[in-house]
ROZA-13073 format. One record per residue: residue number from 1; residue in three letters; x negated, y, z negated of N, C-alpha, C, O in turn. Coordinates in steps of 0.2 Angstrom, whole numbers, plus 5000, padded with zeros to 4 digits. Each point is the difference from the previous one (the first is absolute). Example, Ala and Ser with C-alpha at 12.3 -4.5 7.8 and 13.67 -1.06 7.14 Angstrom:
! ROZA-13073
> 1; ALA; 4934; 4972; 4961; 5004; 5006; 5000; 4996; 5006; 5000; 4995; 4999; 4997
> 2; SER; 5007; 5006; 5007; 4996; 5006; 4999; 5004; 5005; 4997; 4997; 5006; 4999
END
This chain:
! ROZA-13073
> 1; MET; 4891; 4929; 5015; 5000; 4999; 5007; 5005; 5003; 5005; 5005; 5003; 4998
> 2; LYS; 4993; 4996; 5008; 5006; 5006; 5005; 5002; 4995; 5005; 4996; 4995; 5002
> 3; VAL; 5009; 5006; 5000; 5002; 4994; 5004; 5000; 5008; 5006; 4999; 5006; 4998
> 4; GLU; 5003; 4990; 5009; 5001; 4999; 5008; 5004; 5010; 4999; 4997; 5005; 5002
> 5; TYR; 5008; 4995; 4996; 5007; 5006; 5001; 5000; 5002; 4994; 5005; 5002; 4999
> 6; ALA; 4988; 4998; 4996; 5000; 5005; 4995; 4993; 5001; 4997; 4997; 4997; 4995
> 7; SER; 5002; 5006; 5009; 4990; 5000; 5000; 5000; 5004; 4992; 4997; 4998; 4995
> 8; LYS; 5007; 5010; 5005; 4999; 5003; 4994; 5005; 4998; 4995; 5001; 5003; 4994
> 9; GLY; 5002; 4992; 5007; 5006; 5000; 4992; 5004; 4994; 5004; 5000; 4999; 5006
> 10; LEU; 5002; 4996; 4989; 5008; 4997; 5000; 5002; 5000; 4994; 4997; 4998; 4995
> 11; ILE; 5011; 5005; 5006; 5005; 5001; 4996; 5004; 4995; 4998; 5001; 4996; 5004
> 12; GLY; 5000; 5002; 4991; 5009; 4997; 5000; 5002; 5000; 4996; 4999; 5000; 4994
> 13; LEU; 5009; 5003; 5011; 5005; 5001; 5001; 5006; 4996; 4996; 5001; 4994; 5001
> 14; LEU; 5003; 5009; 4995; 5006; 4995; 4999; 5005; 5005; 5001; 5000; 5005; 4997
> 15; THR; 5006; 4993; 5007; 5006; 5005; 5003; 5007; 4997; 4997; 5001; 4994; 4998
> 16; PRO; 5004; 5010; 5001; 5005; 4995; 4998; 5005; 5000; 5005; 5000; 5004; 5005
> 17; GLN; 5005; 4989; 4994; 5002; 4996; 5004; 5004; 5002; 5008; 4999; 4997; 5005
> 18; ALA; 5004; 5008; 4995; 5004; 5002; 5005; 4998; 5007; 5002; 5003; 5003; 5005
> 19; ASN; 4989; 5002; 4991; 4998; 5004; 5002; 4997; 5003; 5007; 4994; 5000; 5000
> 20; THR; 5007; 5002; 5004; 5000; 5001; 5007; 4994; 5007; 5002; 4998; 5002; 5006
> 21; THR; 5001; 5000; 4989; 4996; 5006; 5000; 4993; 4999; 4997; 4997; 5004; 5002
> 22; VAL; 5000; 4992; 4994; 4994; 5001; 4995; 4993; 4998; 5006; 4995; 5003; 5001
> 23; GLU; 5008; 4989; 5004; 4993; 4998; 5001; 5000; 5005; 5006; 4994; 5002; 5002
> 24; PRO; 5011; 4999; 5002; 4998; 5006; 5008; 4998; 5005; 4996; 4994; 5000; 5002
> 25; GLU; 5006; 5005; 4994; 4997; 5005; 4996; 4994; 4999; 4999; 4996; 5003; 5003
> 26; PHE; 5002; 4993; 4992; 4994; 4996; 4997; 4994; 4997; 5008; 4994; 4998; 4999
> 27; SER; 5008; 5003; 5005; 4995; 4997; 5006; 5002; 5007; 5005; 4998; 5000; 5006
> 28; VAL; 5005; 5004; 4992; 4997; 5006; 5004; 4995; 5004; 4997; 4995; 5003; 5002
> 29; LEU; 5007; 4998; 4992; 4996; 5003; 4992; 4994; 4998; 5000; 4996; 5005; 4999
> 30; LEU; 5001; 4989; 5002; 4995; 4999; 4998; 4996; 5001; 5006; 5002; 4999; 5005
> 31; PRO; 4991; 5004; 4993; 4993; 5002; 5006; 4997; 4994; 5002; 4999; 4995; 4997
> 32; PRO; 5000; 5007; 5009; 4995; 4995; 5004; 4997; 4997; 4995; 4998; 5003; 4995
> 33; GLY; 5001; 4989; 5006; 4994; 4997; 4997; 5003; 4996; 4992; 4997; 4995; 4997
> 34; TYR; 5010; 5007; 5002; 5004; 4996; 4997; 5007; 4997; 5000; 5005; 5003; 5002
> 35; ALA; 4995; 4992; 4997; 5006; 4995; 5000; 5004; 4998; 4993; 4998; 5001; 4994
> 36; HIS; 5008; 4996; 5006; 5004; 4998; 4997; 5002; 4993; 5000; 4999; 4997; 5006
> 37; ILE; 5002; 5000; 4992; 5003; 4991; 5000; 5007; 5002; 4993; 4999; 5001; 4994
> 38; ASN; 5007; 4998; 5010; 5006; 4999; 4996; 5005; 4995; 4997; 5001; 4995; 5004
> 39; ALA; 5000; 5004; 4991; 5005; 4997; 4996; 5007; 5003; 4998; 5000; 5005; 4998
> 40; ARG; 5005; 4992; 5003; 5006; 5002; 4998; 5002; 4998; 4994; 4998; 4995; 4997
> 41; LEU; 5006; 5009; 5000; 5003; 5000; 4991; 5005; 4997; 5002; 5003; 5003; 5004
> 42; VAL; 5000; 4990; 4993; 5007; 4997; 5003; 5005; 5002; 4995; 4996; 5001; 4995
> 43; SER; 5010; 5000; 5003; 5002; 5001; 4993; 5009; 4995; 5002; 5002; 5002; 5006
> 44; LYS; 5002; 4995; 4991; 5004; 4999; 4999; 5007; 5002; 4999; 5006; 4998; 5002
> 45; LYS; 4991; 5006; 4995; 5005; 5008; 4993; 5003; 5002; 5006; 4999; 5003; 5005
> 46; GLU; 5007; 4997; 4991; 5006; 5004; 5003; 5001; 5008; 5001; 5005; 5003; 5003
> 47; THR; 4989; 5001; 4993; 5000; 5007; 4998; 4994; 5004; 5003; 4996; 4997; 5004
> 48; ILE; 5005; 5009; 4995; 4992; 5002; 5005; 4997; 4999; 4994; 4996; 4995; 4999
> 49; GLU; 5007; 5009; 4996; 4996; 4998; 4993; 4997; 4994; 4999; 4994; 4998; 4998
> 50; GLY; 5011; 4998; 5004; 4997; 4993; 4995; 4994; 4998; 5005; 4994; 4999; 4998
> 51; ARG; 5008; 5001; 5009; 4994; 5000; 5005; 4995; 5003; 4996; 4997; 4996; 4996
> 52; LEU; 5001; 5010; 5004; 4994; 5002; 4999; 4996; 5000; 4995; 4994; 5001; 4999
> 53; LEU; 5011; 4996; 4995; 4997; 4999; 4994; 4996; 4992; 5000; 4994; 4999; 4998
> 54; ASP; 5010; 4996; 5006; 4997; 4996; 5003; 4994; 5000; 5005; 4996; 4995; 5000
> 55; TYR; 5004; 5011; 5003; 4993; 4999; 5005; 4995; 5001; 4995; 4994; 4998; 5002
> 56; LEU; 5006; 5005; 4993; 4995; 5001; 4995; 4996; 4992; 4996; 4994; 4998; 5000
> 57; ARG; 5013; 4997; 4996; 5000; 4995; 5000; 4996; 4996; 5004; 4995; 4997; 4997
> 58; ILE; 5006; 5002; 5010; 4998; 4996; 5006; 4993; 5002; 5004; 4997; 4996; 5004
> 59; ALA; 5002; 5012; 4992; 4993; 5001; 5004; 4995; 4996; 5000; 4999; 4997; 5006
> 60; ASP; 4999; 5000; 4989; 4993; 4996; 4996; 5003; 4992; 5007; 4994; 4998; 5002
> 61; GLN; 5010; 5000; 5000; 5000; 4995; 5002; 5001; 5001; 5007; 4999; 4995; 5004
> 62; THR; 5003; 5010; 4997; 5000; 5001; 5008; 4992; 5003; 5002; 4997; 4999; 5005
> 63; ALA; 5001; 5002; 4992; 4992; 5001; 5001; 4998; 4996; 5002; 4995; 5000; 5004
> 64; ASP; 5006; 4996; 4993; 4996; 4993; 4999; 5000; 4998; 5010; 4996; 4997; 5003
> 65; GLN; 5009; 5006; 4999; 4999; 4997; 5008; 4995; 5001; 5001; 4997; 4995; 5003
> 66; PHE; 4999; 5011; 4995; 4994; 5005; 5004; 4994; 4995; 5000; 4995; 5001; 5003
> 67; ALA; 5006; 4991; 4992; 4996; 4996; 4999; 4991; 5003; 4999; 4998; 5004; 4995
> 68; ASN; 4997; 4995; 5008; 4993; 5002; 4997; 4999; 5006; 5007; 4995; 5003; 5000
> 69; ALA; 5010; 4998; 5004; 4998; 5006; 5004; 4997; 5005; 4997; 5001; 5001; 4994
> 70; PRO; 4994; 5004; 5010; 4995; 5004; 4996; 5006; 5008; 5000; 5000; 5004; 5005
> 71; ILE; 5003; 4996; 4991; 5002; 5007; 5000; 4998; 5001; 4993; 4999; 4997; 4994
> 72; GLU; 5000; 5013; 5009; 4998; 5002; 4994; 5002; 5005; 4996; 4998; 5004; 4996
> 73; ALA; 5009; 4995; 5006; 5007; 5004; 4993; 5007; 4996; 5003; 5001; 4997; 5005
> 74; LEU; 5002; 5004; 4990; 5007; 4999; 5002; 5005; 5004; 4996; 5001; 5001; 4994
> 75; ALA; 5001; 4999; 5012; 5008; 5005; 5001; 5005; 4999; 4998; 5002; 4994; 5002
> 76; LEU; 5002; 5009; 4995; 5007; 5000; 5001; 5005; 5003; 5000; 5003; 5001; 4995
> 77; GLY; 5000; 5000; 5012; 5002; 5004; 5004; 5010; 5001; 4998; 5005; 4998; 5002
> 78; CYS; 4994; 5005; 4992; 5008; 4999; 4996; 4997; 5007; 4994; 4995; 5001; 4998
> 79; THR; 5012; 5003; 5002; 5000; 5005; 4995; 5004; 4996; 4995; 4997; 4999; 4995
> 80; GLY; 5009; 4999; 5006; 5006; 5000; 4996; 4999; 4997; 4996; 5002; 5002; 4994
> 81; ALA; 4993; 4991; 5006; 5000; 4996; 4995; 4994; 5004; 4994; 5000; 4997; 4995
> 82; SER; 4996; 5007; 5006; 4996; 5005; 4996; 5007; 5002; 4996; 5001; 4996; 4995
> 83; TYR; 5003; 5009; 5007; 5004; 5004; 4995; 5003; 4995; 4996; 5002; 5000; 4994
> 84; LEU; 5000; 4995; 5010; 5005; 4995; 4993; 4996; 4997; 4997; 5002; 4997; 4995
> 85; ALA; 4991; 5002; 5006; 4996; 4994; 4995; 4997; 5008; 4996; 4999; 5000; 4994
> 86; GLY; 5001; 5003; 5008; 4995; 5006; 4993; 4995; 4999; 5002; 4998; 4995; 5004
> 87; ARG; 4996; 5013; 4993; 4994; 4998; 5000; 4997; 4995; 4997; 4995; 4997; 5003
> 88; GLU; 5006; 5000; 4989; 4993; 4996; 5000; 5005; 4994; 5001; 4999; 4997; 4996
> 89; GLN; 5006; 5001; 5007; 4998; 4992; 5002; 4998; 5000; 5009; 4998; 4995; 5003
> 90; GLU; 5004; 5009; 5000; 4996; 5002; 5006; 4992; 5000; 5000; 4998; 4996; 5004
> 91; GLU; 4998; 5007; 4991; 4995; 4998; 4998; 4997; 4994; 5000; 4996; 4999; 5005
> 92; SER; 5007; 4997; 4989; 5000; 4994; 4998; 4999; 4994; 5004; 4998; 4994; 4999
> 93; LEU; 5004; 5008; 5008; 5004; 4996; 5005; 4992; 5002; 5004; 4996; 4995; 5001
> 94; LEU; 5003; 5009; 5001; 4996; 5005; 5003; 4993; 4996; 4999; 4996; 4996; 5003
> 95; GLU; 5005; 5006; 4990; 4991; 4995; 4997; 5000; 4993; 5001; 4995; 4997; 5003
> 96; GLN; 5010; 5000; 4996; 4999; 4992; 5001; 4999; 4998; 5009; 4994; 4997; 5002
> 97; LEU; 5011; 5005; 5002; 5000; 5000; 5005; 4991; 5001; 5004; 4997; 4997; 5005
> 98; GLY; 5001; 5007; 4990; 4992; 5002; 5004; 4995; 4997; 4998; 4996; 4998; 5004
> 99; ALA; 5006; 5000; 4988; 4993; 4998; 4997; 5002; 4992; 5002; 4995; 4997; 4999
> 100; ARG; 5009; 5000; 5003; 5000; 4993; 5004; 4997; 5000; 5006; 4997; 4995; 5001
> 101; ARG; 5001; 5011; 5004; 4998; 4999; 5006; 4994; 5004; 5000; 4997; 5000; 5005
> 102; GLY; 5002; 5004; 4990; 4993; 5002; 5000; 5000; 5007; 5003; 4995; 5004; 5000
> 103; ILE; 5013; 4998; 5002; 4999; 5007; 5004; 5004; 5003; 4996; 5001; 4998; 4994
> 104; THR; 5002; 5009; 5007; 5004; 5004; 5000; 5007; 5002; 5004; 5001; 5002; 5005
> 105; ALA; 5004; 4996; 4989; 5007; 4999; 5003; 5003; 5007; 4996; 4999; 5004; 4995
> 106; PHE; 5006; 4997; 5012; 5004; 5006; 4998; 5007; 4999; 5004; 5001; 4996; 5005
> 107; THR; 5003; 5012; 4991; 5007; 4997; 5007; 5000; 5008; 5002; 4996; 5004; 4999
> 108; ALA; 5007; 4998; 5004; 5001; 5007; 5004; 5002; 5004; 4994; 4999; 5006; 5001
> 109; ALA; 5005; 4992; 4994; 5001; 5007; 4996; 4992; 5002; 4995; 5000; 5006; 4999
> 110; THR; 4996; 4990; 4999; 4995; 5000; 4997; 4994; 5004; 5007; 4997; 5005; 5000
> 111; ALA; 5003; 4992; 5004; 4997; 5004; 5006; 5000; 5006; 5000; 4995; 5003; 4998
> 112; LEU; 5012; 5000; 5002; 5003; 5006; 4999; 4999; 5004; 4996; 5000; 5006; 5001
> 113; VAL; 5000; 4991; 4993; 4997; 5004; 4994; 4993; 5002; 4999; 4998; 5006; 4998
> 114; ASP; 4999; 4988; 5006; 4992; 5002; 5002; 4999; 5004; 5004; 4995; 5003; 4998
> 115; CYS; 5008; 4999; 5006; 4998; 5005; 5006; 5003; 5005; 4996; 4995; 5002; 4998
> 116; LEU; 5008; 5000; 5000; 5003; 5006; 4998; 4995; 5003; 4995; 4997; 5006; 5000
> 117; ALA; 5002; 4989; 4995; 4994; 5002; 4997; 4992; 5003; 5001; 4996; 5003; 4996
> 118; GLN; 5004; 4994; 5009; 4993; 5002; 5006; 5003; 5008; 5004; 4997; 5005; 5001
> 119; MET; 5008; 4992; 4999; 5001; 5009; 5002; 5000; 5005; 4995; 4997; 5005; 5001
> 120; GLY; 5006; 4994; 4994; 5000; 5005; 4994; 5008; 5002; 4999; 5003; 5005; 4998
> 121; ALA; 5000; 4989; 5005; 5007; 5003; 5001; 5006; 4997; 4996; 5001; 4994; 5000
> 122; ARG; 5001; 5011; 4996; 5005; 4997; 4992; 5006; 5002; 5002; 5004; 4997; 4996
> 123; ARG; 4999; 5007; 5008; 5007; 5004; 5000; 5000; 4998; 5006; 4997; 5003; 5004
> 124; ILE; 5008; 4991; 4998; 5003; 4998; 5003; 5008; 5000; 5004; 5005; 5000; 4996
> 125; ALA; 4997; 5000; 5008; 5007; 4999; 5004; 4999; 4993; 5005; 4996; 4998; 5004
> 126; LEU; 5011; 4999; 4994; 5002; 4995; 5005; 5006; 5001; 5002; 5004; 5003; 4998
> 127; ALA; 4994; 4991; 5008; 5004; 4998; 5006; 5001; 4993; 5000; 4995; 4997; 5003
> 128; THR; 5010; 5001; 4994; 5003; 4991; 5000; 5003; 4998; 5002; 5005; 5002; 4998
> 129; PRO; 4996; 4993; 5006; 5005; 4997; 5000; 5003; 4994; 4998; 5002; 4995; 5003
> 130; TYR; 4999; 5007; 4991; 5004; 4997; 4994; 5005; 5001; 4997; 5001; 5007; 4999
> 131; PRO; 5005; 4989; 4998; 5003; 5004; 4999; 5000; 5004; 4991; 4996; 4999; 4996
> 132; GLU; 5008; 5005; 5003; 5000; 5004; 4992; 4995; 4996; 4997; 4994; 5001; 5000
> 133; GLY; 5009; 4993; 4997; 4996; 4997; 4995; 4995; 4998; 4999; 4997; 5000; 4994
> 134; LEU; 5000; 4997; 5012; 4993; 4999; 5002; 4995; 5007; 5000; 4994; 5000; 4998
> 135; THR; 5011; 5004; 5005; 4997; 5006; 5001; 4996; 5000; 4995; 4993; 5001; 5000
> 136; GLN; 5012; 5000; 4994; 4998; 5005; 4993; 4995; 4994; 4997; 4995; 5001; 4997
> 137; LYS; 5007; 4993; 5004; 4994; 4994; 4997; 4995; 5004; 5002; 4996; 5002; 4996
> 138; SER; 5003; 4999; 5012; 4993; 5000; 5002; 4996; 5008; 4996; 4995; 5001; 4998
> 139; VAL; 5011; 5004; 5002; 4997; 5006; 4995; 4997; 4998; 4994; 4997; 5005; 4998
> 140; LYS; 5004; 4989; 4999; 4998; 5001; 4992; 4994; 4994; 5001; 4995; 4999; 4997
> 141; TYR; 5005; 4998; 5008; 4990; 4996; 5001; 4998; 5006; 5004; 4994; 5000; 4999
> 142; TRP; 5007; 5004; 5005; 4995; 5005; 5002; 4998; 5003; 4992; 4995; 4999; 4998
> 143; GLU; 5010; 5006; 4998; 4998; 5001; 4993; 4995; 4995; 4997; 4994; 5002; 4999
> 144; SER; 5009; 4993; 4998; 4997; 4997; 4998; 4991; 5000; 5001; 4997; 4999; 4995
> 145; HIS; 5000; 5003; 5011; 4994; 5003; 5004; 4999; 5004; 4997; 4994; 5000; 4999
> 146; GLY; 5009; 5006; 4998; 4997; 5006; 4999; 5003; 5006; 5007; 4997; 5006; 4999
> 147; LEU; 5006; 4994; 5005; 5003; 5002; 5005; 5008; 5004; 4998; 5004; 4998; 4996
> 148; THR; 4996; 5006; 5008; 5005; 5005; 4999; 5006; 5000; 5006; 4999; 5004; 5004
> 149; VAL; 5007; 4992; 4997; 5003; 5001; 5004; 5004; 5007; 5002; 5005; 5003; 4996
> 150; VAL; 4993; 4999; 5008; 5003; 5008; 5001; 5009; 5002; 5003; 5004; 5005; 5001
> 151; LYS; 4995; 4987; 5002; 5005; 5000; 5005; 5002; 4996; 5002; 4995; 4997; 4999
> 152; GLU; 5010; 4998; 5005; 5001; 4994; 5005; 5004; 5002; 5004; 5003; 5006; 4999
> 153; ALA; 4997; 4990; 5005; 5008; 4999; 5006; 4999; 4993; 5002; 4994; 4997; 5001
> 154; SER; 5014; 4999; 5000; 4999; 4993; 5003; 5005; 5001; 5005; 5005; 5003; 5001
> 155; ALA; 4991; 4993; 5004; 5003; 4998; 5007; 5008; 4996; 4997; 5001; 4997; 4995
> 156; ALA; 5003; 5004; 5010; 5006; 4998; 5000; 5000; 4991; 5000; 4997; 4996; 5003
> 157; PHE; 5007; 5002; 4991; 4999; 4993; 4999; 5005; 4996; 5004; 5006; 5001; 4998
> 158; ASN; 4994; 4994; 5006; 5005; 4997; 5005; 5000; 4994; 4998; 4996; 4996; 5003
> 159; SER; 5006; 5000; 4992; 5002; 4994; 5002; 5001; 4994; 5004; 4998; 4994; 5000
> 160; THR; 5006; 5009; 5003; 5002; 4997; 5008; 4994; 4994; 5002; 5001; 4994; 5001
> 161; ASN; 4993; 5012; 4998; 4996; 4997; 5006; 4996; 4992; 4997; 5000; 4997; 4995
> 162; PHE; 4997; 5002; 5009; 4993; 4994; 4996; 4999; 5000; 4997; 4999; 4995; 4996
> 163; HIS; 4999; 5011; 5002; 4995; 5003; 4993; 5001; 5008; 5002; 5000; 5003; 5005
> 164; PRO; 5003; 4999; 4988; 5003; 5008; 5000; 4992; 5004; 4999; 5000; 5005; 4998
> 165; ILE; 4993; 4992; 5003; 4994; 5003; 4998; 4997; 5000; 5008; 4999; 5005; 5003
> 166; TYR; 5001; 4988; 5000; 4996; 4998; 5003; 5001; 5001; 5007; 4996; 5000; 5005
> 167; SER; 5011; 5001; 4996; 5003; 5004; 5005; 5002; 5007; 5003; 5002; 5002; 5005
> 168; LEU; 4995; 5001; 4990; 4997; 5008; 5000; 4995; 5000; 5004; 4995; 4996; 4999
> 169; SER; 5006; 5010; 5006; 4998; 5005; 5005; 4994; 5004; 4998; 4998; 5001; 4994
> 170; ALA; 4998; 5000; 5011; 4995; 5004; 4998; 5003; 5008; 5001; 4997; 5005; 4997
> 171; ALA; 5008; 4996; 5006; 5005; 5006; 5001; 5003; 5001; 4993; 5000; 5006; 4998
> 172; GLN; 5003; 4988; 5000; 5004; 5001; 4991; 4995; 5003; 4998; 5001; 5005; 4997
> 173; ALA; 4992; 4992; 5003; 4996; 5001; 4994; 4999; 5008; 5000; 5001; 5005; 4996
> 174; ASN; 4996; 4995; 5009; 4999; 5009; 5003; 5006; 5004; 4997; 4998; 5006; 4997
> 175; SER; 5008; 4992; 5002; 5005; 5003; 5000; 4999; 5001; 4992; 5000; 5006; 4998
> 176; VAL; 4999; 4989; 4999; 4999; 5002; 4990; 4995; 5006; 5000; 5000; 5006; 4998
> 177; LEU; 4996; 4991; 5006; 4995; 5007; 4998; 5001; 5007; 5001; 4997; 5005; 4998
> 178; GLY; 5008; 4995; 5006; 5003; 5009; 5000; 5006; 5001; 4996; 5003; 5005; 5000
> 179; GLU; 4998; 4989; 4997; 5005; 5002; 4995; 4996; 5003; 4992; 5003; 5003; 4996
> 180; LEU; 4990; 4994; 5005; 4998; 5004; 4994; 5001; 5007; 5000; 5002; 5002; 4995
> 181; GLY; 4997; 5001; 5008; 5001; 5008; 5001; 4993; 5003; 4997; 4995; 4996; 4999
> 182; SER; 5003; 5010; 4999; 4994; 5002; 4996; 4996; 4995; 4997; 5003; 4996; 4997
> 183; LEU; 4990; 5004; 5004; 4997; 4997; 4997; 4994; 5002; 4994; 4996; 4996; 4998
> 184; ALA; 5007; 5011; 5000; 4997; 5005; 4995; 4998; 4995; 4996; 5002; 4994; 5000
> 185; GLY; 4992; 5008; 4995; 4999; 4996; 4997; 4997; 4993; 4999; 4996; 4998; 4996
> 186; VAL; 5006; 4999; 5011; 4998; 4993; 5000; 4991; 4999; 5004; 4997; 5003; 5005
> 187; ASP; 5000; 4990; 4991; 4994; 5001; 5002; 4999; 4995; 5008; 4997; 5001; 5004
> 188; ALA; 5009; 4995; 4995; 5001; 4993; 5007; 5007; 4998; 4999; 5004; 5000; 4995
> 189; LEU; 4997; 4998; 5011; 5008; 4997; 5001; 4998; 4992; 5003; 4996; 4998; 5005
> 190; VAL; 5008; 4999; 4991; 4998; 4994; 5002; 5004; 4996; 5001; 5004; 5000; 4995
> 191; MET; 4998; 4996; 5010; 5005; 4995; 5005; 4999; 4994; 4997; 4995; 4997; 5001
> 192; LEU; 5012; 5001; 4995; 4998; 4992; 4996; 5005; 4997; 5004; 5005; 5002; 5003
> 193; GLY; 4992; 4991; 4995; 5003; 4992; 5005; 4995; 4999; 5005; 4998; 5004; 5004
> 194; THR; 5001; 4988; 4996; 4996; 5000; 5005; 5003; 4998; 5005; 4996; 4997; 5004
> 195; GLY; 5011; 5002; 4996; 5006; 4998; 5005; 5000; 5005; 5004; 5003; 4999; 5006
> 196; MET; 4996; 5007; 4992; 5003; 5006; 5003; 4995; 5001; 5006; 4994; 4999; 4999
> 197; PRO; 5007; 5003; 5006; 4994; 5001; 5005; 4997; 5009; 5001; 5003; 5003; 5004
> 198; THR; 4992; 4998; 4992; 4998; 5007; 4999; 4994; 5003; 5004; 4998; 5006; 5000
> 199; LEU; 4999; 4989; 5004; 4994; 5003; 5004; 5000; 5006; 5003; 4996; 5005; 5000
> 200; GLU; 5010; 4995; 5003; 5001; 5004; 5007; 5003; 5008; 4996; 4997; 5005; 5002
> 201; PRO; 5009; 4994; 4993; 5000; 5005; 4997; 4996; 5005; 4996; 5001; 5006; 5000
> 202; LEU; 4993; 4990; 4996; 4993; 5000; 4996; 4994; 5004; 5005; 4996; 5004; 4998
> 203; LEU; 5006; 4993; 5009; 4994; 5003; 5004; 5002; 5007; 5001; 4996; 5005; 5000
> 204; GLN; 5011; 4996; 5002; 5001; 5008; 5003; 5000; 5004; 4993; 5000; 5006; 5000
> 205; ALA; 5000; 4992; 4996; 5003; 5006; 4993; 4992; 5001; 4998; 4999; 5005; 4996
> 206; ASN; 4997; 4991; 5006; 4993; 5000; 4998; 4997; 5006; 5003; 4998; 5005; 4997
> 207; ARG; 5003; 4994; 5010; 4998; 5000; 5006; 5001; 5009; 4999; 4996; 5004; 5002
> 208; GLU; 5011; 4999; 4995; 5003; 5005; 5001; 4996; 5004; 4995; 5001; 5007; 5000
> 209; ALA; 4995; 4990; 4995; 4997; 5002; 4996; 5003; 5006; 4996; 4998; 5006; 5001
> 210; LYS; 5009; 4992; 4994; 5005; 5004; 4996; 4993; 5003; 4993; 5001; 5006; 4998
> 211; GLY; 4996; 4991; 5001; 4997; 5001; 4994; 5002; 4995; 4995; 4995; 5000; 4996
> 212; VAL; 5010; 4994; 5003; 5000; 4994; 4999; 5000; 4994; 4999; 5006; 4997; 4999
> 213; PRO; 4989; 5000; 5003; 4997; 4994; 5003; 5006; 4992; 5000; 5003; 4999; 4994
> 214; VAL; 4998; 4999; 5009; 5006; 4996; 5000; 4997; 4993; 5001; 4997; 4998; 5005
> 215; LEU; 5003; 4998; 4990; 4998; 4992; 5001; 5007; 4995; 5001; 5006; 5001; 5002
> 216; SER; 4992; 4993; 4996; 5006; 4996; 5000; 4994; 4996; 4998; 4994; 5000; 5001
> 217; CYS; 5012; 4993; 4994; 4997; 4998; 4999; 4995; 4993; 5004; 4995; 4997; 4998
> 218; MET; 5008; 5001; 5009; 4995; 4997; 5004; 4993; 5004; 5001; 4994; 4997; 5001
> 219; LEU; 5007; 5010; 4999; 4992; 5002; 5004; 4999; 4999; 4994; 4994; 4997; 5002
> 220; CYS; 5006; 5002; 4992; 4997; 5001; 4991; 4997; 4990; 5002; 4994; 4999; 4999
> 221; LEU; 5010; 4997; 5003; 4998; 4993; 4998; 4994; 5001; 5006; 4994; 4998; 4999
> 222; ALA; 5007; 5003; 5006; 4995; 4999; 5005; 4993; 5003; 4997; 4995; 4997; 4997
> 223; TRP; 5007; 5009; 5004; 4993; 5004; 4994; 4999; 4997; 4996; 4994; 4999; 5001
> 224; LYS; 5009; 4999; 4993; 4995; 4997; 4995; 4998; 4992; 5000; 4996; 4997; 4996
> 225; ALA; 5007; 5001; 5010; 4995; 4994; 5002; 4994; 5002; 5004; 4996; 4995; 5001
> 226; VAL; 5003; 5010; 5001; 4994; 5000; 5005; 4993; 5003; 4994; 4994; 4999; 5001
> 227; GLU; 5011; 5007; 4994; 4996; 5002; 4995; 4995; 4994; 4996; 4993; 5000; 5000
> 228; LEU; 5013; 4994; 4998; 4996; 4995; 4998; 4996; 4999; 5003; 4995; 5000; 4997
> 229; VAL; 5003; 4998; 5008; 4994; 4996; 5004; 4997; 5005; 5004; 4995; 4997; 5003
> 230; ASN; 5004; 5010; 4998; 4995; 5006; 5003; 5003; 5006; 4996; 5004; 5004; 5002
> 231; PRO; 4994; 4994; 4991; 5003; 5007; 4996; 4996; 5007; 5004; 4994; 5001; 5000
> 232; GLY; 5011; 5002; 5002; 5000; 5009; 5003; 4998; 5000; 5006; 4997; 5005; 5002
> 233; GLY; 5004; 4988; 5003; 4998; 5000; 5006; 5005; 5004; 5003; 4998; 5002; 5006
> 234; HIS; 5007; 5000; 4993; 5006; 5007; 5003; 5002; 5002; 4995; 5002; 4997; 4995
> 235; SER; 4998; 5011; 5008; 5005; 5003; 4996; 5006; 4999; 4999; 5003; 4997; 5004
> 236; ILE; 4999; 5006; 4991; 5009; 5000; 4997; 5003; 5005; 5007; 5004; 4998; 5004
> 237; GLN; 4992; 5007; 4996; 5001; 5006; 5006; 5003; 4995; 5006; 5005; 4998; 5001
> 238; SER; 4989; 4999; 5002; 5000; 4995; 5006; 5005; 4994; 5000; 5001; 4997; 5005
> 239; TRP; 5002; 5002; 4990; 5006; 4995; 5000; 5006; 5003; 5002; 5004; 4998; 5004
> 240; LEU; 4996; 5009; 4993; 5003; 5003; 4999; 5005; 5003; 5007; 5006; 5001; 5001
> 241; VAL; 4987; 5001; 5002; 5003; 5002; 5007; 4998; 4995; 5006; 4999; 5003; 5005
> 242; GLY; 5001; 4989; 4996; 5002; 4996; 5001; 4991; 5001; 5004; 5000; 4998; 5007
> 243; GLU; 4995; 5003; 4991; 4994; 5000; 5004; 4996; 4994; 5005; 4997; 4999; 5004
> 244; HIS; 5007; 4997; 4990; 4998; 4992; 5003; 5006; 4995; 5003; 4999; 4994; 5002
> 245; TRP; 5008; 5011; 4997; 5004; 4993; 5001; 5006; 5004; 5003; 5005; 4997; 5000
> 246; ALA; 4996; 5010; 5001; 5006; 5003; 5005; 4999; 4996; 5009; 5005; 5000; 5004
> 247; PRO; 4990; 4999; 4997; 4999; 4997; 5007; 5004; 4994; 5000; 5004; 5000; 5005
> 248; ARG; 4995; 4993; 4988; 5003; 4996; 5002; 5006; 4999; 4997; 5003; 4995; 4999
> 249; LEU; 5000; 5012; 4999; 5006; 5000; 4997; 5005; 5003; 5006; 5006; 4999; 5000
> 250; GLU; 4991; 5004; 5007; 5003; 5001; 5004; 5000; 4994; 5004; 5005; 4999; 5003
> 251; ALA; 4990; 4997; 4999; 5002; 4995; 5001; 5003; 4996; 4999; 5004; 4997; 5004
> 252; LEU; 4996; 5001; 4989; 5007; 4997; 4999; 5007; 5001; 5000; 5004; 4995; 4999
> 253; LYS; 4997; 5009; 5003; 5007; 5003; 5003; 5002; 5002; 5008; 5004; 5003; 5004
> 254; HIS; 4991; 4992; 4998; 5000; 5000; 5009; 5002; 4995; 5002; 5001; 4999; 5006
END
């Protein structure tokens, strides 16, 4: 069944409680005819790591907020939880979430893995908003999927802001790209973290066409959602250069 504002597909989206980036970027990225409805993952755990793991624990009950809305895929707009839980636990959770609803459930991390596989990219560079410990956990996660992390760079982690990741700017995200330096031997550059604003630096880098495609978790989250509903409807290259979403990004900034 299609609804008025989602003639091509309706996506269910789960967003971490204080994340200020997932919903705006997902809305920008979805092609015309697609829409999403959102529910917030809420945890009272005191640490970032504790909250991330809690988000996986409560994902099923949070998704129940969608009731019988005709969502065609379920997207979890989070990457950090995947690193902490590990591949096996993540896959088990996603299988349960999807089976209960008769749809496919996926995280930003699994969407990124799928996108890289479709591109044939195995050697990656990471631009992260994480402290060193979480960055290294992410490296182990990507390696568990058969990827090779060639190099990584992280944004300055400011714990005095309301949230050290969600308070980052697109300019700060762009500066992390510059810190990576030479990308010789790299198949793709990956901007991690659904809370770090990535669309502007990603778009600029891909339009400059320097030979290494730049992806982000949010780009892959939206790509996977649309790919599940309409396989092959939009090429990955069209996503990378903002063919359908660049004008909306520009409008959002004004």
